[in-house]
N, C-alpha and C positions, 0 to 999 in steps of 0.2 A: 504494499500500500504506500504510494508515494504522495506526499503533500504537494500543494501548488507551489510553495516556495520551500527551498531546502532547509531554511532555518525556522520554519513554522510547522508545527505538527498539531493534529487534533489529538485528543486525549487517548484514543485507541492506539494510535501510532506511537505516542510517547510511552504508553504502558507496555506495548510490545517491545520497543527498543530497550526499555529499562528493566524488563523482566518482572514487572509488578502489575497488579490489577488496577483498573481505573478507580475502584473503590479506595485502594491504598493512596492513590494520588489525591483524591478528594479528602481523605482523612488527614493526610499530611498538610493540605491547605488549611483545613479546619484548626489543626493544632499549631500552625505557624511554622512548620518546617519548610514549606514552600509558599511563595506568594501566589495568590489566586491568579488564575489565567486571565488573559485579556479576552474579552468577547468582542466579536464583530457584529455587524448588522444582521448577519444570518443567525446569530445566537450561539454559534459554535465557539467553544473555547479553543484558543490557540496557544501553544507552548513553544518555547524557543530552545536552542541548544543549552542555554544556561539551566533551564529546567531539567533537562536530561543529565547534565553534570551534577546538579544537586541530588537527583535521585541516585546516581551512581555513588556519590560521596556518602549519602545516607546508608546505602547498602554496605559500603566498605566499613563504615563506623559501626554498623550493627554486627558485622563479622568480627570486630574487635571486642564485642561484648558490651557495647554501650547501650544504655536504655534510650528510649526516644526522648526522655527529658534531658539526658546527658547530651544527646545529639542536638537538641534544640539549643543547648547552651553553647555549643562549639561550631555549629554548621556555618554561621555567618563569618566566623573568623577565617575560614578557608577561602571565602570569596572576597573578603576585605583586603587580605594580604596575599599578593600573588605568589609569594614564596611558600605559603602554607605553614610557615614556622609557628605563628601564634596559635593556630588550630592544633598543630602537632604537640606544642608545649602543653596546651590545656588538656588534650587527650592523654598525654603522658601523666599529667597530674591526676586525672580521673582514674587511670589504670593503677597508678601507685596507691591511691586511696582504696581502690577495690582490693588490691593485694594486702594492704594493712588490715582491712576489715576481714578478709579471708583468713589471714594469719590469726587474728583474734578469735574468730569462730572456731578455727582448728584447735587452738589452745583450749577453748571452752569445751569442745567436744572430746578432746583427749582427757581432760580432767573428768568429765562426765563418764567416759568409758572406764577410767580407772576406778571411779566410785562404783560403777555397775559391777565390775569384776570383783571388787572387794565385797560388795553385798552378796553376789552370787556365791563366793567362797564361804562367807559367813553362813548363808542359808544352807549350803551343802554340808557344812560342819554341824550345824544344828540338827539337820535331818539325820545325819550319820549318828550323832550322839543319841538322838531319840530312838533310833532303831536298836542301839546297843542296850538300852534299858528295858 
């Protein structure tokens, strides 16, 4: 499906090229990840190459494990700074924060596991003692 102008796409073509559904595009517009498309006299929404690039960047950030709220926080940084350094620095900070939270959760789970093992051992000893009497 080719659009009339190479830099303008209807939502179906954009969705196909980005590998997402048109519902996803509408949702991203609603939550502010993408600017609403421009409408023309025909009522059709038209998107440009920047829209495609934003969808590709959103997909890449999702692959890194960022939530949509995290992505909303950083997506504009990639398009304000041609080098992408500001966006990358913020993503690095988010990923480091996630790692710190994960480490804390692992510590808590390890402690919980140790308590469970101790409780199981105690219960096994109580059962064994009760059987001997």
